[in-house]
C-alpha positions as CSV (number, residue, x, y, z in Angstrom):
1,M,58.7,26.3,-29.1
2,D,56.1,26.8,-27.0
3,I,52.7,29.0,-28.1
4,N,53.9,32.3,-26.4
5,E,56.9,32.0,-28.6
6,F,54.9,31.1,-31.6
7,F,52.2,33.9,-30.9
8,I,55.3,36.3,-30.5
9,R,57.1,35.5,-33.8
10,C,53.5,35.7,-35.6
11,C,53.3,39.3,-34.3
12,E,57.0,39.8,-35.5
13,I,56.0,38.7,-38.9
14,I,52.8,41.0,-39.1
15,T,54.9,43.8,-37.9
16,I,57.6,43.0,-40.7
17,I,54.7,42.9,-43.4
18,G,53.3,46.2,-41.9
19,E,56.9,48.1,-42.0
20,Y,57.4,46.7,-45.6
21,T,54.2,47.7,-46.9
22,G,54.1,50.9,-44.9
23,W,50.3,49.8,-43.7
24,G,51.5,49.5,-39.9
25,Y,50.7,46.4,-37.6
26,E,47.0,47.1,-37.2
27,L,46.1,47.3,-40.9
28,S,48.3,44.5,-41.8
29,N,46.6,42.6,-39.0
30,I,42.9,43.5,-40.4
31,I,43.7,42.6,-44.1
32,L,45.3,39.4,-43.1
33,F,42.7,38.3,-40.8
34,V,39.4,39.9,-41.9
35,F,39.8,40.1,-45.7
36,L,42.7,37.6,-46.9
37,Q,41.8,34.8,-44.8
38,P,38.0,34.8,-45.3
39,S,38.3,35.0,-48.8
40,L,40.6,32.2,-49.0
41,I,38.3,30.1,-47.1
42,L,35.5,31.0,-49.2
43,L,37.4,30.3,-52.3
44,F,38.4,26.8,-51.5
45,F,34.9,26.0,-50.3
46,C,33.6,27.2,-53.7
47,L,36.4,25.0,-55.1
48,W,35.5,22.1,-53.3
49,I,31.8,22.3,-54.1
50,R,32.6,22.8,-57.6
51,A,34.7,19.4,-57.6
52,I,32.2,17.7,-55.8
53,I,29.3,18.8,-58.4
54,K,31.9,18.0,-61.1
55,N,32.6,14.4,-60.0
56,G,29.1,13.9,-59.3
57,R,28.2,14.7,-62.7
58,R,30.6,12.9,-64.3
59,I,29.5,9.5,-62.4
60,Y,26.2,10.2,-63.2
61,I,26.8,10.6,-67.0
62,Q,29.0,7.4,-67.0
63,K,26.4,5.6,-65.3
64,S,23.3,6.9,-67.8
65,T,25.6,6.3,-70.9
66,K,26.6,2.7,-70.2
67,R,25.0,0.1,-72.2
68,Y,23.9,-3.2,-71.0
69,T,24.1,-6.1,-73.3
70,S,22.5,-9.4,-72.4
């Protein structure tokens, strides 16, 4: 499958979504690529940052609560 066939298939899928929901191709395209995709990117970015902060805090707490004996 070349890139043109892939593009045509994607357009067909958006057309089907538009017909199923009653929105039409243009509104389905706008909702998918202007609202849904950026929202998902922002959500996953926030979850990633949250995981980094949570793991960083956990490491910091574990290091600070270690007791060293000599």
